[in-house]
Structure formats: C-alpha cells, structure tokens
LOZA-463602 format. One record per residue (C-alpha): z, y, x. Coordinates in steps of 0.5 Angstrom, whole numbers, plus 500, padded with zeros to 3 digits. Layout:
N
+-----+-------+------+
:  up : north : east :
+-----+-------+------+
:   Z :     Y :    X :
...
+-----+-------+------+
This chain:
328
+-----+-------+------+
:  up : north : east :
+-----+-------+------+
: 231 :   178 :  846 :
: 230 :   173 :  853 :
: 224 :   176 :  856 :
: 221 :   171 :  862 :
: 219 :   174 :  869 :
: 214 :   169 :  871 :
: 212 :   170 :  879 :
: 208 :   168 :  885 :
: 211 :   165 :  891 :
: 208 :   166 :  896 :
: 203 :   158 :  898 :
: 203 :   154 :  904 :
: 195 :   157 :  906 :
: 198 :   164 :  905 :
: 204 :   164 :  909 :
: 200 :   161 :  916 :
: 195 :   169 :  914 :
: 196 :   175 :  919 :
: 195 :   178 :  911 :
: 201 :   173 :  909 :
: 205 :   182 :  907 :
: 201 :   182 :  900 :
: 203 :   175 :  897 :
: 210 :   176 :  899 :
: 212 :   184 :  896 :
: 211 :   180 :  889 :
: 218 :   177 :  889 :
: 221 :   184 :  891 :
: 216 :   186 :  884 :
: 219 :   181 :  880 :
: 226 :   184 :  882 :
: 224 :   190 :  881 :
: 221 :   189 :  875 :
: 227 :   185 :  873 :
: 232 :   190 :  873 :
: 229 :   195 :  868 :
: 228 :   191 :  864 :
: 236 :   189 :  862 :
: 236 :   196 :  863 :
: 232 :   196 :  856 :
: 238 :   191 :  854 :
: 235 :   185 :  853 :
: 236 :   177 :  857 :
: 231 :   176 :  863 :
: 230 :   170 :  866 :
: 227 :   170 :  873 :
: 221 :   164 :  874 :
: 219 :   164 :  881 :
: 214 :   158 :  881 :
: 210 :   156 :  888 :
: 205 :   150 :  888 :
: 209 :   145 :  889 :
: 213 :   148 :  882 :
: 207 :   151 :  878 :
: 209 :   145 :  873 :
: 215 :   148 :  870 :
: 212 :   154 :  867 :
: 212 :   149 :  862 :
: 219 :   148 :  860 :
: 220 :   156 :  860 :
: 223 :   159 :  853 :
: 223 :   166 :  852 :
: 220 :   171 :  847 :
: 216 :   174 :  852 :
: 213 :   173 :  858 :
: 212 :   178 :  864 :
: 207 :   175 :  867 :
: 207 :   177 :  875 :
: 201 :   172 :  878 :
: 198 :   174 :  883 :
: 194 :   168 :  886 :
: 187 :   170 :  888 :
: 181 :   168 :  893 :
: 183 :   161 :  896 :
: 189 :   160 :  891 :
: 185 :   163 :  885 :
: 185 :   156 :  882 :
: 192 :   156 :  882 :
: 192 :   162 :  879 :
: 188 :   160 :  874 :
: 192 :   153 :  872 :
: 199 :   157 :  872 :
: 196 :   163 :  867 :
: 192 :   156 :  863 :
: 201 :   153 :  862 :
: 203 :   160 :  860 :
: 197 :   161 :  854 :
: 198 :   153 :  853 :
: 207 :   155 :  852 :
: 205 :   159 :  845 :
: 210 :   164 :  848 :
: 206 :   171 :  847 :
: 206 :   174 :  855 :
: 204 :   181 :  858 :
: 196 :   182 :  860 :
: 189 :   181 :  860 :
: 188 :   174 :  855 :
: 186 :   167 :  859 :
: 179 :   168 :  858 :
: 179 :   176 :  861 :
: 183 :   173 :  867 :
: 177 :   167 :  867 :
: 171 :   172 :  866 :
: 174 :   177 :  871 :
: 177 :   172 :  876 :
: 173 :   175 :  882 :
: 170 :   181 :  884 :
: 163 :   180 :  883 :
: 164 :   176 :  876 :
: 168 :   184 :  874 :
: 161 :   187 :  877 :
: 158 :   182 :  874 :
: 161 :   185 :  868 :
: 161 :   192 :  868 :
: 155 :   192 :  870 :
: 152 :   187 :  864 :
: 156 :   194 :  859 :
: 153 :   199 :  862 :
: 160 :   203 :  866 :
: 157 :   206 :  872 :
: 160 :   203 :  879 :
: 156 :   202 :  885 :
: 150 :   199 :  887 :
: 151 :   193 :  890 :
: 150 :   186 :  892 :
: 152 :   177 :  893 :
: 151 :   174 :  899 :
: 154 :   168 :  899 :
: 151 :   165 :  906 :
: 147 :   171 :  910 :
: 141 :   169 :  910 :
: 140 :   173 :  904 :
: 134 :   178 :  904 :
: 137 :   185 :  903 :
: 136 :   189 :  897 :
: 131 :   195 :  899 :
: 134 :   200 :  894 :
: 142 :   201 :  897 :
: 143 :   208 :  899 :
: 147 :   207 :  905 :
: 151 :   208 :  908 :
: 155 :   201 :  904 :
: 162 :   197 :  904 :
: 163 :   190 :  905 :
: 168 :   187 :  902 :
: 172 :   180 :  900 :
: 168 :   177 :  894 :
: 174 :   173 :  893 :
: 181 :   177 :  895 :
: 185 :   183 :  893 :
: 188 :   187 :  897 :
: 183 :   190 :  901 :
: 184 :   183 :  905 :
: 178 :   184 :  910 :
: 177 :   192 :  909 :
: 176 :   195 :  916 :
: 173 :   201 :  919 :
: 167 :   196 :  922 :
: 167 :   194 :  915 :
: 162 :   200 :  914 :
: 155 :   199 :  915 :
: 150 :   205 :  917 :
: 143 :   202 :  917 :
: 139 :   196 :  913 :
: 138 :   194 :  918 :
: 146 :   191 :  921 :
: 148 :   189 :  914 :
: 144 :   182 :  914 :
: 148 :   180 :  921 :
: 154 :   184 :  920 :
: 155 :   180 :  912 :
: 154 :   173 :  917 :
: 159 :   176 :  922 :
: 164 :   177 :  915 :
: 163 :   171 :  913 :
: 164 :   167 :  917 :
: 170 :   171 :  920 :
: 173 :   170 :  912 :
: 170 :   163 :  910 :
: 168 :   166 :  903 :
: 163 :   170 :  900 :
: 162 :   178 :  900 :
: 158 :   183 :  897 :
: 157 :   190 :  900 :
: 157 :   196 :  896 :
: 154 :   203 :  897 :
: 159 :   207 :  899 :
: 162 :   213 :  895 :
: 163 :   220 :  900 :
: 168 :   223 :  895 :
: 174 :   221 :  892 :
: 179 :   216 :  891 :
: 183 :   216 :  884 :
: 186 :   211 :  881 :
: 188 :   211 :  874 :
: 192 :   208 :  869 :
: 190 :   206 :  862 :
: 196 :   203 :  857 :
: 197 :   200 :  851 :
: 202 :   205 :  845 :
: 201 :   202 :  839 :
: 196 :   198 :  839 :
: 191 :   204 :  842 :
: 189 :   204 :  849 :
: 191 :   212 :  853 :
: 189 :   213 :  859 :
: 195 :   216 :  864 :
: 194 :   223 :  869 :
: 190 :   221 :  875 :
: 193 :   219 :  881 :
: 189 :   222 :  887 :
: 189 :   217 :  894 :
: 189 :   224 :  898 :
: 186 :   222 :  907 :
: 188 :   225 :  912 :
: 179 :   223 :  915 :
: 174 :   225 :  912 :
: 168 :   222 :  911 :
: 167 :   214 :  912 :
: 174 :   214 :  914 :
: 177 :   217 :  907 :
: 178 :   209 :  905 :
: 183 :   204 :  904 :
: 183 :   199 :  909 :
: 188 :   193 :  910 :
: 193 :   195 :  915 :
: 193 :   202 :  912 :
: 197 :   198 :  907 :
: 201 :   193 :  908 :
: 201 :   194 :  916 :
: 207 :   200 :  917 :
: 206 :   200 :  925 :
: 198 :   201 :  924 :
: 196 :   207 :  925 :
: 192 :   207 :  919 :
: 199 :   207 :  915 :
: 199 :   214 :  915 :
: 192 :   216 :  914 :
: 193 :   217 :  906 :
: 198 :   218 :  901 :
: 197 :   218 :  894 :
: 200 :   225 :  889 :
: 197 :   227 :  883 :
: 191 :   230 :  881 :
: 188 :   236 :  881 :
: 182 :   236 :  878 :
: 178 :   240 :  874 :
: 176 :   240 :  866 :
: 169 :   235 :  866 :
: 170 :   231 :  872 :
: 178 :   229 :  867 :
: 174 :   228 :  860 :
: 168 :   223 :  866 :
: 174 :   219 :  869 :
: 179 :   219 :  862 :
: 172 :   216 :  858 :
: 170 :   211 :  864 :
: 176 :   208 :  864 :
: 177 :   207 :  857 :
: 170 :   205 :  857 :
: 172 :   199 :  861 :
: 178 :   197 :  858 :
: 175 :   196 :  852 :
: 168 :   193 :  855 :
: 173 :   188 :  859 :
: 177 :   186 :  853 :
: 183 :   188 :  857 :
: 190 :   188 :  854 :
: 197 :   192 :  855 :
: 195 :   197 :  861 :
: 191 :   196 :  868 :
: 189 :   201 :  874 :
: 181 :   203 :  875 :
: 180 :   204 :  883 :
: 174 :   209 :  882 :
: 171 :   215 :  886 :
: 166 :   221 :  885 :
: 162 :   222 :  888 :
: 161 :   231 :  885 :
: 164 :   230 :  879 :
: 160 :   223 :  877 :
: 166 :   217 :  878 :
: 164 :   209 :  879 :
: 169 :   204 :  878 :
: 171 :   201 :  885 :
: 175 :   195 :  880 :
: 178 :   194 :  874 :
: 184 :   191 :  875 :
: 186 :   187 :  870 :
: 192 :   184 :  874 :
: 195 :   191 :  879 :
: 201 :   191 :  882 :
: 207 :   194 :  879 :
: 213 :   199 :  882 :
: 217 :   205 :  882 :
: 215 :   207 :  889 :
: 211 :   213 :  890 :
: 207 :   210 :  894 :
: 204 :   207 :  887 :
: 198 :   211 :  882 :
: 201 :   208 :  876 :
: 209 :   211 :  879 :
: 204 :   218 :  880 :
: 202 :   217 :  873 :
: 208 :   215 :  869 :
: 213 :   219 :  872 :
: 208 :   225 :  870 :
: 208 :   224 :  863 :
: 215 :   223 :  865 :
: 217 :   217 :  864 :
: 221 :   213 :  867 :
: 220 :   206 :  872 :
: 224 :   202 :  865 :
: 221 :   207 :  860 :
: 214 :   205 :  863 :
: 215 :   196 :  863 :
: 218 :   196 :  856 :
: 211 :   200 :  853 :
: 208 :   193 :  857 :
: 213 :   189 :  854 :
: 213 :   192 :  847 :
: 205 :   192 :  847 :
: 206 :   185 :  848 :
: 209 :   183 :  842 :
: 206 :   188 :  838 :
: 199 :   183 :  839 :
: 203 :   177 :  838 :
: 206 :   180 :  831 :
+-----+-------+------+
C-alpha cells in the first residue's frame, strides 16, 4: 500500500508577510506524519506542491492521499483548486469532502453553517467595508477576527473592543490593515477547550478534551498570533495546553456539541473543535475541517490522543483507516 502525503508550500505572497511562520510549519507536519505512517509498514510518497506545481497533483498515484493543503485567506482560491485536483484523481483522501471543504472554506461560511444547524456559537456580525450598522444586541466585549485567515493571524490584544461606540472605527482600521472582511463576535470570558472528533469504523467518537490554560484572565485569556507562533514575543509563554478536568455535565455538553457540529457540518475522518465555555455553556468558536497535526504536547489533539493511550502513529493511521473504509 502507498500513502501519498500532499502538502502545501508557502506562496510567494505568504513569504513576504509577517505571518509566514503559520505557513512554513506544514512541511514539518508532513515529514512527521510520513514517519508515523511508515511505522505502520506502508510506503509513503511525499508530494509538496507550490502555486507553480499545483497541477502535478493530477499525476499522483497512490492508494490513499493524506491531505495537508493549508492555503487560506488570500490564497483560498489555490486551496480550492488543489482540493478539486485531489478530488479529480479518484483516490480516497483524508478529511472532509470537497463539497464540505468548499462550504466551510472561510470562517464566515463556517459561522453561517453553525447558526443554520442550531449549534451554539458566539453572536457575531460580518463587516465588509466598515460602513455597516453595528448590531444592537451585542454583549460586550467583542473580539475582531479576520474572515478568511486562520492560525490567529490578525489577533492581537487590541482586537478586543469594550464599547459599542468604539467598534465601527476599529473595524475600519482592521479592514484597511488586513485587506479583507472581518467579523466581530462576542468574547466569551471563560475556559477554552480543543475537542478532537475522530471516526472509528464509521462512527465519530470524541476524545478527552484538552484545555488552553492562560496565565492571565478575563479579556487577556485568548490566543494571539504572537502567542502561537513567535517564540520571542512576551505573549508566547502566557498559555499552555493540558488535559481538561471538567465536571460531568460540562464534559457531556462538550461531547454533545462537538458531535453535533461534526455530523451537522458533514465532516469526515477527524476534526478539532475550538470551544469556549461561559460557566457550563459551551460555544464553538471554530469547527476545523483541516486542523494542524503533530506530536507536540503544545497541540490539543496530542494531549487528547495520548489520554486514550494512542501514539501519533496510531492517531494518523486511524485517519487513514477511516478514509479507506469510506472508499471500500
């Protein structure tokens, strides 16, 4: 059996931004997954693709494709083109289908899908140019997020807005700075969890939740870009990841809302739900169809699969097995 790992390289645009670190780690993840899958006794083909070599996807020959295409934001069209080429090969590929990936390609579509499915997510509003009237039922503070870009890009301490009268002006500045729409959502002051859902024999199961623990509370308790990617920044050491200890009722709520999102949004193989809770009321911030993978204890997924006694190789292989089972 041969498994092809198709992964994206940073685009020329991404390499000249301050946020290139979020794009450069995909290669490291691909290499780590390759070694993990090889340990299961199969052949692995690494297929790096750039904006110039994307059409080479059509030439891949394998029994299964492990997809690590992580272009987003301004490179979203490349992501969709790559996923379409992967779909056209006819080879089973890991993760959600092309139609689901397209439907959830940006955060706005994801938020709309959560609302449509009746799954709790913080109240939000999209701003395309900053001239929109601010909804009058926001509970403040709110936090501004980029509509098209992942990996906490654009998230700084100044993204949290305390008063309604300040939101419109800050939204306009954010749009001008990042050249894309933004959305504001209510900032949920509470605990933050990463919940992994993975399919076993066609049945989605929820692993024990991981928790992001913040050294600062209140409005400072969220992941900025610097806290995730810049080891030299003071924010970098302000959070850690651990296995969550939660009361039974909250554990059930986290499990139920994660399963509801996984099923309602049509996800396959695996996903990570980013959730914050106000008391014992969970709200999904993001339902990730294509979350980053690695064997670092800085990843919530790693903490979760280790909690059930799995290795990284076990975790990756379960994703492959789920993919092959769907194609059988």
